[in-house]
C-alpha positions as CSV (number, residue, x, y, z in Angstrom):
1,M,78.6,205.9,63.0
2,A,75.8,208.1,64.1
3,S,73.8,210.5,62.2
4,V,74.5,214.2,62.5
5,V,73.6,215.6,65.9
6,G,74.6,218.7,67.9
7,R,75.0,222.3,67.3
8,A,76.9,224.3,64.8
9,A,80.5,224.9,65.2
10,E,81.2,228.1,67.1
11,P,82.4,230.9,64.9
12,R,85.8,232.4,65.5
13,Q,86.1,235.7,67.4
14,G,84.9,238.5,65.2
15,Q,82.8,236.3,63.0
16,V,79.0,236.6,62.7
17,P,77.4,233.4,63.7
18,L,75.0,231.6,61.3
19,D,71.3,232.0,62.0
20,E,70.1,229.1,64.2
21,T,67.2,228.4,61.8
22,V,69.6,228.1,58.8
23,V,71.8,225.7,60.8
24,Q,68.8,223.7,61.8
25,R,67.8,223.3,58.2
26,F,71.3,222.1,57.4
27,Y,71.0,219.4,60.0
28,E,67.6,218.4,58.8
29,R,68.9,218.0,55.3
30,M,71.9,216.1,56.5
31,R,69.8,213.8,58.6
32,A,67.7,212.9,55.5
33,V,70.8,211.6,53.7
34,A,72.7,210.2,56.7
35,P,71.3,206.7,56.8
36,A,72.0,206.1,53.1
37,A,75.4,207.6,53.5
38,V,76.3,205.4,56.5
39,G,75.2,202.3,54.7
40,A,77.1,203.2,51.5
41,I,80.3,204.1,53.4
42,E,80.1,200.9,55.4
43,R,79.6,198.7,52.3
44,D,82.5,200.5,50.6
45,R,84.8,200.0,53.6
46,A,84.2,196.3,53.3
47,D,84.5,196.2,49.5
48,D,87.5,196.3,47.1
49,P,89.2,199.8,47.5
50,A,90.4,199.6,43.9
51,R,86.8,199.5,42.5
52,T,86.0,202.5,40.3
53,F,84.0,205.0,42.2
54,A,81.0,204.8,39.9
55,D,80.8,201.1,40.8
56,T,80.8,201.6,44.6
57,A,77.8,202.0,46.9
58,C,78.8,205.7,47.4
59,G,79.0,206.2,43.7
60,R,75.5,204.8,43.2
61,L,74.2,207.0,46.1
62,L,75.7,210.1,44.6
63,R,74.1,209.4,41.2
64,S,70.7,209.0,42.9
65,L,70.7,212.6,44.4
66,D,69.8,216.0,42.9
67,D,72.2,218.9,43.5
68,D,70.5,219.8,46.9
69,G,70.9,216.2,48.0
70,V,74.5,216.1,46.9
71,R,75.2,219.3,48.9
72,A,73.5,217.8,52.0
73,L,75.5,214.6,51.5
74,G,78.7,216.5,51.1
75,M,78.0,218.5,54.3
76,W,77.2,215.3,56.2
77,V,80.4,213.5,54.9
78,H,82.4,216.6,55.7
79,H,80.9,216.8,59.2
80,W,81.5,213.0,59.7
81,C,85.1,213.2,58.5
82,M,85.9,216.1,60.9
83,R,84.6,214.1,63.8
84,F,86.1,210.7,63.0
85,Y,89.3,211.5,61.1
86,D,91.2,209.0,63.2
87,D,88.9,206.1,62.1
88,D,89.0,204.3,58.8
89,T,87.6,207.1,56.7
90,R,89.1,206.2,53.3
91,A,85.6,205.5,51.7
92,A,84.2,208.7,53.2
93,L,87.2,210.7,52.0
94,R,86.9,209.3,48.6
95,L,83.2,210.3,48.5
96,L,84.2,213.8,49.8
97,R,86.7,214.2,47.0
98,E,84.2,213.1,44.4
99,I,81.6,215.7,45.7
100,A,84.3,218.4,45.8
101,G,85.2,217.6,42.2
102,R,81.6,218.3,41.0
103,P,81.2,221.8,39.7
104,Q,78.2,224.0,39.9
105,L,76.3,222.3,42.7
106,G,74.8,225.6,43.8
107,W,76.6,226.0,47.1
108,T,75.4,228.8,49.3
109,A,77.5,231.2,51.3
110,D,75.9,229.9,54.5
111,E,76.8,226.3,53.6
112,V,80.4,227.2,52.9
113,H,80.6,229.3,56.0
114,W,79.3,226.4,58.1
115,M,81.8,223.9,56.6
116,L,84.7,226.3,57.1
117,N,83.7,226.8,60.7
118,E,83.6,223.0,61.0
119,S,87.0,222.8,59.5
120,H,88.4,225.4,61.8
121,Q,87.2,223.4,64.8
122,A,88.8,220.2,63.5
123,N,92.2,218.9,64.6
124,S,94.9,219.7,62.0
125,V,95.4,215.9,61.7
126,A,92.2,215.9,59.6
127,A,94.1,216.5,56.4
128,A,91.0,216.7,54.2
129,R,89.3,219.3,56.4
130,L,89.4,222.0,53.7
131,T,88.8,219.8,50.6
132,L,85.1,220.4,50.3
133,P,84.7,223.9,51.8
134,L,87.3,225.3,49.5
135,A,85.9,223.6,46.4
136,A,82.4,224.9,47.4
137,A,83.8,228.4,48.1
138,A,85.3,228.5,44.6
139,E,81.7,228.4,43.2
140,L,80.7,231.6,45.0
141,A,81.2,235.1,43.7
142,P,84.5,236.6,44.8
143,G,84.3,238.2,48.2
144,T,81.1,236.3,49.2
145,V,82.9,234.4,51.9
146,R,86.2,235.6,53.4
147,V,88.0,232.3,53.6
148,D,91.1,233.9,55.1
149,T,89.1,235.1,58.1
150,L,87.8,231.6,58.8
151,I,91.0,229.6,58.3
152,P,94.3,230.4,60.0
153,R,97.0,231.5,57.6
154,Q,99.3,228.6,56.8
155,T,103.0,229.2,56.6
156,S,104.6,228.2,53.3
157,P,106.8,225.2,53.5
158,T,110.5,225.8,53.1
159,P,111.7,224.4,49.9
160,H,114.3,221.6,50.2
161,R,117.5,222.3,48.3
């Protein structure tokens, strides 16, 4: 695993791109937590998957961070999962779900917008691509981020009779 590198996901047609300075700050924050995240995920990949989350390396890392650090960790894990969804990402996905389940982390519209753009760029095989961005978007005031413009409309599955 490598730390976060590269540029922001390109916005969809008609979307306003995020300011480069804002995106750079996201990458700087993510780079600060990436080494600890890589180590924790690797330890958890080698550990007992039935261990309670609080007793895992990722659980200990999550407890050690303030809300800003948890958001940066969530963005890094989201970014990592979008890139390596075909690898063994169970420990990372578990961490992602734990962060998504934490209310009132203070997500910003720009953070949510960035994660949704990342999700849009990801292959549909990355089943968890919307887990964190949608949880984070739920914290924002209604209408702050138009989720429907960033995510293609899904058709409803036909019920089996």
